[in-house]
GUTI-778656 format. One record per residue (C-alpha): x, y, z. Coordinates in steps of 0.02 Angstrom, whole numbers, padded with zeros to 5 digits, always signed. Each point is the difference from the previous one (the first is absolute). Layout:
BEGIN
XYZ...
This chain:
BEGIN
+11956+12007+03637-00087+00151+00074-00092+00035-00163-00084-00170+00015-00075+00047+00169-00125+00136+00041+00032-00018+00187+00161-00051+00086+00031+00013+00187+00143-00052+00113-00016-00014+00188-00152+00115-00003-00049+00032+00181-00125+00111+00089-00013+00022+00187-00129+00093+00102+00084+00018+00169+00036-00178+00057-00119-00076-00126+00084-00070-00156-00138+00013-00129+00108-00052-00149+00156-00103+00032+00144-00004-00127-00107-00028-00153+00081-00053-00164-00128+00015-00140+00012-00025-00188-00152+00047-00106+00028-00031-00185-00052+00130-00127-00172-00038-00071-00055-00129+00127-00145-00010+00122+00081-00023+00170-00106-00053+00148+00063+00053+00171-00089-00109+00127-00016+00000+00187-00123+00011+00145-00052+00168+00072+00147+00084+00085+00131-00100-00096+00083+00155-00075-00078+00005-00174-00065+00179+00003+00156+00066+00085+00106-00077-00137-00106+00078-00137+00008+00171+00082+00189-00009+00001+00002-00056-00183-00113+00147-00044+00117+00126+00083-00128+00040+00136+00097-00078+00145+00188+00012+00022+00087-00168+00034+00087-00016+00166+00135-00107-00079+00038-00078-00168-00056+00070-00166-00070-00033-00171-00045+00063-00171-00168+00021-00085+00007+00012-00190+00185+00032+00023-00031+00148+00118+00086-00005+00169-00123+00002+00146+00115+00092+00119+00061+00141-00113-00150+00029-00115-00163-00044+00090-00096+00143-00082+00049-00063-00172-00064-00173+00048-00169+00074+00051-00019+00089-00167+00046-00154-00101-00106-00139+00076-00185-00026+00030-00066-00041+00174-00169-00057+00060-00048-00055+00175-00159-00068+00076-00023+00175+00075+00032+00090-00164-00060+00180+00014-00134+00023-00130-00094+00163+00014-00181-00047+00033-00065+00172-00050+00083-00012-00172-00062-00100-00148+00096-00143-00082+00066+00118-00133+00043+00136+00126+00099-00123+00108+00098-00057-00152+00031+00180-00053+00062+00045+00174+00125-00144+00005+00056+00035-00178+00047+00175+00059+00084-00066+00158+00107-00117-00105+00034+00143-00122-00073-00085-00154+00024+00129-00140-00159+00099-00033-00006-00055-00183+00005-00183+00052-00124+00005+00146-00163-00025-00094+00067-00151-00093+00074-00077+00156-00162+00023+00098-00102-00077-00141+00115-00152-00003-00009-00019+00188-00191+00008-00001-00005-00134-00134+00131-00109+00085-00092+00004+00167-00169-00033-00083-00067+00165+00065-00074+00056-00166-00168+00082+00033+00048+00041+00179+00114+00148-00037-00122+00123+00083-00040-00113+00148+00059+00064+00169+00132-00113+00076-00106-00011+00158-00138-00084-00101+00109-00138-00073-00006-00178+00067+00154-00069+00087+00057-00092-00155-00014+00153-00113+00086+00109+00130+00148-00119-00006+00003+00008-00189-00001+00189+00006+00138-00001+00131+00105-00110-00114-00036+00112-00149+00059+00152+00101+00161-00092+00044+00030-00038-00184-00052+00164-00080+00180+00058-00025+00053-00164-00084+00122-00070+00130+00104-00153-00044-00015-00066+00178-00155-00003+00112-00010-00045+00184-00170-00065+00058-00018-00013+00189-00140-00123+00041-00107+00075-00138-00147-00120+00018-00021+00007+00189-00182+00019+00045-00078-00024-00171-00114-00141-00056+00064-00159-00088-00066+00048-00172+00082+00172+00009+00161-00082+00060+00000-00117-00150-00034+00143-00121+00137+00106+00079+00127-00141-00017-00050-00027-00182+00043+00183-00029+00164-00017+00095+00050-00153-00100-00032+00092-00164+00109+00144+00059+00142-00120+00037-00019-00083-00170+00014+00172-00081+00172+00023+00079-00036+00094+00162+00097-00066+00150-00119-00026+00146+00043-00036+00181-00154-00040+00102-00021-00040+00184-00140-00113+00054-00050-00122+00135-00124-00086-00115+00087-00161-00049-00114-00033-00150+00061+00164-00075+00180-00056+00022-00028-00143-00122-00020+00131-00138+00175+00073+00024+00158-00038-00098+00112+00005+00153-00037-00006+00186+00092+00067+00151-00055-00060+00172+00033+00120+00143-00026-00040+00184+00048+00110+00148+00098+00113-00117+00105-00139-00077-00008-00070-00177-00021-00187+00032-00025-00061-00179+00003+00069-00177-00030-00074-00173-00129-00049-00129-00153-00088+00076+00040-00165-00088+00184+00012+00050-00042+00029+00183-00124-00143-00001+00127-00119-00077+00158+00049+00093-00053+00073+00165-00156-00098+00046+00014-00189+00001-00136-00049+00122-00147-00097-00072-00170+00083-00004-00154-00113+00006-00185+00033-00018-00127-00121+00070-00189-00017+00002-00077-00092+00148-00170-00040+00076+00036+00088+00165+00105+00154-00034+00005+00061+00180+00063-00166+00069+00125-00017-00143+00065+00175+00033+00023-00038+00186+00090-00163-00038+00116+00077-00129+00035+00148+00114+00070-00121+00130+00096-00104-00128+00188+00028+00004+00014-00030-00186-00110+00151-00038+00077+00172+00017-00156+00100-00042-00185-00040-00029-00119+00120-00085-00184-00019-00037-00039+00052-00180-00187-00012-00032-00051-00183+00014+00178-00069+00001+00158+00009+00103+00169+00059-00063+00154-00049+00097+00186+00030-00014+00098-00152+00054+00147+00025+00116+00126-00106-00092+00051-00021-00182-00060-00167-00067-00171-00005+00086-00146-00050-00109-00188+00011-00021-00010-00187+00028+00076+00019+00173-00126+00136+00042-00146-00109-00057+00068-00150+00097+00021+00102+00159-00177+00068-00009-00074-00169-00045+00090-00083+00147-00083+00128+00114-00176-00031-00063-00017+00142-00128-00068-00047-00173+00105+00078-00138-00085+00043-00164+00164+00042-00086+00175+00063+00040+00131+00061-00122+00155+00106-00007-00016+00177-00070+00120+00137-00052+00046+00117+00143-00076+00173-00010+00094+00161+00033-00093+00009+00166+00065-00173+00049+00177+00056-00039-00011+00165+00090-00076-00072+00158+00136-00133+00001+00138+00130-00022-00070+00111+00136-00020-00146+00119+00178-00057-00035+00066+00176+00029-00099+00019+00161+00068-00165+00067+00178+00046-00047-00013+00168+00091-00075-00085+00152+00149-00119+00006+00119+00148-00010-00091+00085+00144+00006-00159+00105+00187-00023-00033+00029+00182+00048-00093-00024+00164+00086-00164+00043+00171+00076-00046
């Protein structure tokens, strides 16, 4: 079974003093897939990746990366995988080609193979013509492409990307993800952390982490079908502010979000319908242009999971106090 998985962990835990940053994590990342690791800031995503890269030692539990044990061979893990973070250390005073050459040497790419590898990385990252450009003079999007190329220059079978598109513009984000998808389709296993829910839709498998715990895992369609059963409705109205206020006070609506000129709401109970939403608004004097059910987004699912988890923990705290 291990050969089918690039990453396997069991009870993986990391504490910093009293803070439990990662709490008994059981992960399975299949070989050759694009795995999205999702969570809000501070959820434990980056800490998990640093343990998987052999940078941080787990407090408890363990795991394997490409069959290599994290506890006994962390240096071997580092040499075998590729890693890129949002704070990836490019050398601004080196050119594109010089940065790639430096990392090829760090990863001990054989001298005879370096020129070919660097040429392929330049082409892959669409940096052709910019080989002599200083890294400091690249735009944010091209810096990220160069950072990815540096992480791939030694040809790793597994790459960890830690919030790689944070702080770059939407067009550069889309281009970067197109490149990432092509890498996955070529057989490279990719595990990427992000808090952009639109990016999550592009992944083969998703893992949702909140307060250090894995609260859901599976393919996007599978999670939507099996783990999220609340109806999602979009509605267009003549008075969006009044409609938003009314729906925010309505017990049947769990969440109301304004999306451009329409409202998107998650209903609190399975079985609710767009017709009920339209009837409620109409009965309160709001003219409804249209209302219809829509497929839940990854963001809808994640917010619902997080909210459910938060409520469950609050109940536990209240029981502990009352006990």
